[in-house]
Structures are given as C-alpha cells and as structure tokens.
C-alpha positions, -999 to 999 in steps of 0.1 A, spaced: -481 -477 -38 -470 -442 -28 -449 -456 0 -431 -479 -25 -424 -450 -48 -409 -431 -20 -386 -459 -11 -375 -462 -47 -369 -424 -49 -348 -424 -17 -326 -453 -28 -321 -435 -62 -309 -402 -46 -274 -414 -37 -269 -428 -72 -279 -394 -87 -257 -374 -64 -227 -398 -70 -230 -392 -107 -222 -355 -102 -188 -362 -88 -159 -383 -101 -150 -402 -70 -115 -414 -64 -100 -435 -79 -117 -423 -112 -115 -457 -129 -108 -493 -117 -75 -511 -120 -39 -506 -109 -27 -476 -129 0 -450 -121 20 -421 -135 -11 -406 -153 -7 -379 -179 -39 -360 -186 -46 -340 -218 -75 -324 -235 -80 -333 -272 -110 -321 -292 -132 -314 -261 -124 -347 -246 -104 -355 -215 -78 -381 -219 -56 -399 -194 -26 -420 -203 -13 -440 -173 12 -467 -166 -2 -502 -163 11 -508 -128 25 -543 -125 57 -562 -122 82 -550 -149 79 -583 -169 41 -578 -170 42 -540 -176 45 -544 -214 15 -524 -226 -5 -492 -220 -42 -485 -218 -58 -450 -222 -90 -436 -208 -113 -408 -222 -142 -388 -208 -165 -360 -218 -172 -349 -182 -146 -363 -158 -172 -387 -145 -177 -415 -170 -145 -429 -184 -141 -451 -215 -112 -476 -215 -91 -479 -246 -72 -512 -243 -36 -517 -253 -30 -486 -273 6 -497 -275 26 -527 -264 61 -542 -268 51 -560 -300 50 -526 -317 83 -515 -301 108 -541 -311 136 -528 -288 114 -527 -257 109 -559 -237 97 -548 -202 87 -519 -180 69 -496 -204 58 -466 -183 52 -429 -176 36 -420 -210 36 -384 -221 16 -373 -252 13 -343 -274 -5 -335 -307 14 -319 -335 5 -314 -372 -25 -338 -369 -5 -366 -354 -4 -379 -318 31 -386 -304 34 -408 -273 67 -407 -254 74 -435 -230 101 -451 -210 111 -488 -215 134 -515 -201 145 -495 -170 181 -493 -181 208 -491 -154 238 -480 -175 248 -469 -210 255 -504 -221 219 -516 -218 193 -512 -246 163 -490 -237 155 -455 -225 129 -431 -238 110 -439 -270 85 -422 -292 54 -437 -309 30 -421 -333 -7 -425 -342 -34 -408 -362 -59 -409 -333 -55 -403 -295 -65 -439 -288 -40 -453 -313 -29 -478 -322 6 -464 -318 36 -475 -339 73 -469 -333 84 -436 -346 121 -442 -347 127 -479 -344 151 -471 -316 151 -451 -284 152 -413 -286 174 -411 -255 194 -442 -246 222 -428 -224 227 -413 -190 234 -376 -197 242 -355 -166 236 -387 -146 199 -386 -153 183 -420 -159 163 -418 -192 128 -422 -177 98 -402 -167 96 -380 -198 74 -350 -203 68 -331 -235 64 -294 -230 53 -269 -257 65 -234 -250 48 -201 -260 69 -199 -292 58 -234 -302 92 -249 -294 88 -284 -280 110 -296 -252 117 -330 -236 120 -328 -199 130 -361 -182 151 -378 -156 153 -402 -127 180 -409 -101 176 -374 -88 187 -356 -120 165 -338 -145 174 -327 -181 157 -305 -206 164 -307 -244 149 -290 -274 131 -314 -297 135 -310 -335 105 -305 -357 96 -341 -364 106 -355 -330 134 -376 -344 161 -359 -324 172 -327 -307 184 -292 -315 215 -281 -297 215 -250 -276 235 -220 -286 264 -231 -264 266 -265 -283 251 -286 -255 220 -307 -261 209 -318 -226 208 -291 -199 204 -301 -163 177 -282 -144 175 -303 -113 160 -284 -83 165 -293 -47 146 -325 -37 140 -337 -72 136 -374 -77 116 -381 -108 82 -374 -125 87 -340 -142 58 -318 -153 57 -281 -165 31 -255 -174 29 -218 -179 6 -195 -159 6 -157 -161 40 -157 -178 57 -179 -151 70 -214 -157 59 -239 -131 81 -269 -128 68 -298 -108 83 -332 -98 79 -361 -74 99 -367 -43 105 -397 -20 104 -434 -30 76 -445 -53 69 -476 -33 66 -457 0 39 -437 18 59 -404 15 59 -401 -22 48 -366 -29 49 -336 -54 68 -304 -50 73 -274 -74 94 -244 -83 88 -213 -105 110 -194 -130 109 -170 -159 122 -196 -184 118 -233 -190 155 -236 -184 152 -222 -149 169 -217 -126 143 -234 -105 144 -229 -67 122 -253 -47 91 -236 -32 76 -266 -14 53 -296 -15 17 -293 -28 6 -330 -29 12 -357 -3 -4 -385 16 -33 -382 40 -32 -412 63 -70 -411 65 -75 -411 27 -45 -427 9 -7 -428 9 21 -424 -17 4 -395 -36 26 -385 -65 37 -387 -102 11 -363 -115 0 -341 -144 -22 -310 -146 -53 -301 -166 -63 -265 -173 -95 -260 -192 -112 -231 -209 -132 -223 -178 -99 -216 -160 -104 -246 -138 -72 -265 -127 -70 -302 -118 -42 -324 -107 -43 -360 -118 -20 -383 -99 -16 -418 -85 -18 -430 -49 -19 -462 -28 -50 -473 -10 -48 -474 28 -33 -507 40 -21 -517 6 15 -531 8 22 -541 -28 43 -513 -44 26 -518 -77 -9 -514 -64 -16 -478 -73 -47 -461 -85 -54 -429 -106 -71 -400 -89 -81 -364 -96 -85 -334 -73 -89 -297 -77 -58 -274 -78 -58 -237 -71 -35 -207 -66 -32 -179 -41 -31 -142 -49 7 -143 -55 4 -172 -79 17 -199 -56 1 -233 -57 -22 -240 -27 -16 -273 -10 -39 -299 -26 -63 -318 -4 -66 -354 -16 -101 -366 -14 -123 -397 -18 -149 -376 -36 -128 -363 -65 -141 -334 -86 -175 -322 -99 -188 -331 -133 -174 -308 -159 -182 -309 -196 -158 -291 -219 
C-alpha cells in the first residue's frame, strides 16, 4: 500500500510543478497579435483569431487571475456587429475610459483609399463584451502618410491624452483621439496624422512609459516568415523622434520561429512581461500562430534586455 501511494505521489509531482508556470503557448488554438491588459486585478488577452481572411471574422478574449489558468470568452465581437466589416478582423487594442471598454480593431485589409474598411472602434460595458460598433463606420479609412490603416494601438499618456498609433506597409502614424473616441484632435500645426516611422518599422506598434522615457516598439520582417521579430526605440515624447536601438524578440530555432506582434504587461510588483505570437517549429501554414508569454527586463541604463523565448513561460503571479 505504501509503495502504491509513493507511485501516485511521484506521478503527481510533475502536475503540481507544471501548475506553477504558464507554459507556452499559454492557451490552445491559433491566435496571434495579442494585446494584454490588466482590468480589475485580472489579466486579459485580446488576440486575433488566426485564420484565412474570409474566416477571420470574429475575436475571442482570454482572462486569468494568475497567468496560469485562462478562461476563454468566445466571440466578444464579430462582423455581424460591425456592418461595414466583412473579413479580416485583427490586431485588437483595448482601453478602459469612463467605465466603458473600447476595442479598436482593423478590418477588411484595404489596399487603397477606394475600398471600405480600415480601423474601427467598438464599445462594451464589460471587458468580455459583447462589443457593438461605436461609430457605424471606420475611424480611419484612408492611407495617411502612406500608412495602411491596420495594427492599431491605443496609448494613454501621463496627461490622460489618448493617442492612436497605427500603421502597416512600413509607415507609422500617431494621432490625438478626441474625448469620446469618435474622431481626432488636430495638432497645433493643423495636421492630424503625424508620421513617427523609425528605421526598420513594418507594423505592430506598441508604446509604454518607464522612468519618464517613451518606449516605442514594433514588428519587423514578414509575418508569415521565420524572421518576424520585435525592435524598439526610445524618446522623450510620444511624437519621437524615435531612433532604432535594436531587436529584443526574435526566433529561436530550437523553440519557435516568427516571434513578433506583441504587447507588454507591467504589474504593481514591477514585473514586466511580453506577450506575443510565434509559430511552432516545422509549422508551414502562415496562419498557424500561437500566443505566448515570457519575462521582459531592463539593464541599468534602461535599455530592454533581449528576451529569451521559452517553452516554460512565466511563473504563477496573482495580482
């Protein structure tokens, strides 16, 4: 009897230890372009449902109290709620303002100013939705400064001014959102969309502030290839200028390829995490991407240390 108990105990040990780390990917399914947020002591991740454009017509969300166990919230938004969208909903960015949750997204993958689509906004009373169209039309539906209206990120500055940072096709714009997110506030020089494109920029913008410095991050390379990666720059203003410093996230041929299009979490314990997608080793389908999380850190000068992508992920962390 004692021997049987010992066997049961030994088999249970790996299960116990595994529960203390997230593992990568952190939840099953093909998901990409994850935006991570903290709402009311809960971690949230809003990814792209990674499929062919004609099938990529909805979004799921995931929530967790500890970075280990994730709850799936299915179809928080789909094209039935966004009448002008008919395909390729992707790269969500979310923010909370005045008790409402605003979900920014790209749709239709427009290729010129004559097509219908671009960046939209949806709103809900809860982080899990359901989300409804905020405007009934795209917020950005044209190519300003040659930037394709995709890969949007909503950034809240220290003075509570919200910005929309976005852009594909190797161009990135920043614009000041108005108070109810129905449009934009022109800059003092009369322009609305300012280009802040750094060297090497392709898509996937993200920005945060640390110790008074603005860190601007983006993805480089082709999203279907193994060399997709993340680089960054720093400045004293959200408007830059941003001079490229270097890559901090890239493939590891022994772990995964195509590591990119990320977001960053910073919690009250001063822990930093990078949430991103990558492609499993040997996977050839461009849409087969999974969502992962790893630790992110800084050196004594405030530069971001290169991130080691892992199979283990991160340790359990309750907010």
